[in-house]
C-alpha positions as a printed Julia matrix, in Angstrom:
95×3 Matrix{Float64}:
 -16.34    6.73    2.34
 -13.43    9.1     2.63
 -10.48    7.89    4.76
  -7.53    9.99    5.72
  -4.62    8.22    7.5
  -3.0     9.9    10.52
   0.5    11.19   10.8
   2.98    9.16    8.63
   0.55    6.41    7.66
  -0.42    5.68    4.09
  -3.48    3.9     2.64
  -2.64    1.61   -0.28
  -4.44   -0.59   -2.57
  -2.41   -3.55   -3.91
  -2.15   -3.93   -7.72
  -3.03   -7.4    -8.83
  -0.72   -9.02  -11.15
  -2.15  -10.13  -14.52
  -2.73  -13.86  -14.73
  -0.39  -15.7   -17.08
  -1.27  -19.21  -18.06
   1.45  -21.63  -18.99
   0.19  -24.86  -20.34
  -2.9   -25.94  -18.54
  -1.88  -25.3   -14.93
  -4.22  -22.9   -13.16
  -2.96  -21.64   -9.74
  -5.95  -21.09   -7.33
  -6.34  -17.72   -5.74
  -5.4   -19.14   -2.14
  -2.09  -20.39   -3.4
  -0.96  -17.11   -5.12
   1.51  -14.71   -3.33
   0.34  -11.25   -2.3
   1.37   -8.61   -4.82
   4.24   -6.26   -3.73
   3.22   -3.4    -6.05
   0.56   -0.97   -4.65
  -0.91    2.37   -5.39
  -1.16    5.18   -2.85
  -4.72    6.08   -2.25
  -4.4     8.55    0.61
  -1.6     9.89    2.97
  -1.43   11.44    6.38
   0.04   14.94    7.12
   3.54   13.69    7.82
   5.77   12.49   10.76
   6.02   14.6    13.89
   9.46   15.29   15.12
  10.64   15.59   18.74
  10.39   19.41   18.4
   6.68   19.15   17.28
   7.3    20.08   13.61
   5.65   18.04   10.94
   7.99   16.5     8.16
   5.88   15.89    4.97
   5.67   12.43    3.51
   7.8    11.52    0.38
   4.76    9.82   -1.38
   1.58   11.22   -2.48
  -1.84    9.93   -3.71
  -1.43    8.16   -7.14
   2.21    6.96   -6.59
   3.0     3.38   -7.37
   5.13    1.82   -4.72
   6.79   -1.49   -3.68
   5.94   -2.89   -0.2
   6.74   -6.12    1.65
   4.47   -9.06    1.19
   3.24   -8.91    4.7
   3.66   -5.27    5.48
   1.0    -3.2     7.09
  -2.47   -3.93    8.44
  -5.23   -5.0     5.9
  -8.54   -3.44    6.06
 -11.73   -3.66    4.1
 -13.2    -0.22    2.91
 -16.43   -0.24    0.8
 -15.92   -3.94    0.01
 -12.32   -3.48   -1.39
  -9.17   -4.75    0.34
  -6.6    -1.89    1.36
  -3.42   -1.78    3.41
  -2.54    0.74    5.97
   1.13    1.09    6.92
   3.79    3.6     8.05
   5.69    5.44    5.26
   8.96    3.77    6.53
   7.52    0.4     5.59
   7.39    1.44    1.83
  10.39   -0.14    0.01
  10.57    2.09   -3.11
   8.52    4.44   -5.36
   8.15    3.08   -8.87
   8.62    5.47  -11.84
C-alpha cells in the first residue's frame, strides 16, 4: 500500500534498538522504552504559508531522525507499526 502524507506531515518507522543482554536479566518488550530513532518512509509536499506558497520539508525519504518518545500518531500499515507526525516534531536529522 502506498501512503503519501499531506502538507508538512512525515511517515516514519521507528528503528528498534539491538537487544543487549547483561548477565541473565531479560527485559520484556512491554517494559522497554519506545525507540527515539526513526527512518523517514514518506513526506508530504511541504508547509503552506499564509500567502499560499508551499515551503518544502527539510527531510526526505531515507533520512534517519530523532523524535520524541511519544511524538506523533501511531498507525499500522500492512501489519507494520509506523508513526505520522508534523515535521516540526522532528528533533534532529542523524548523519
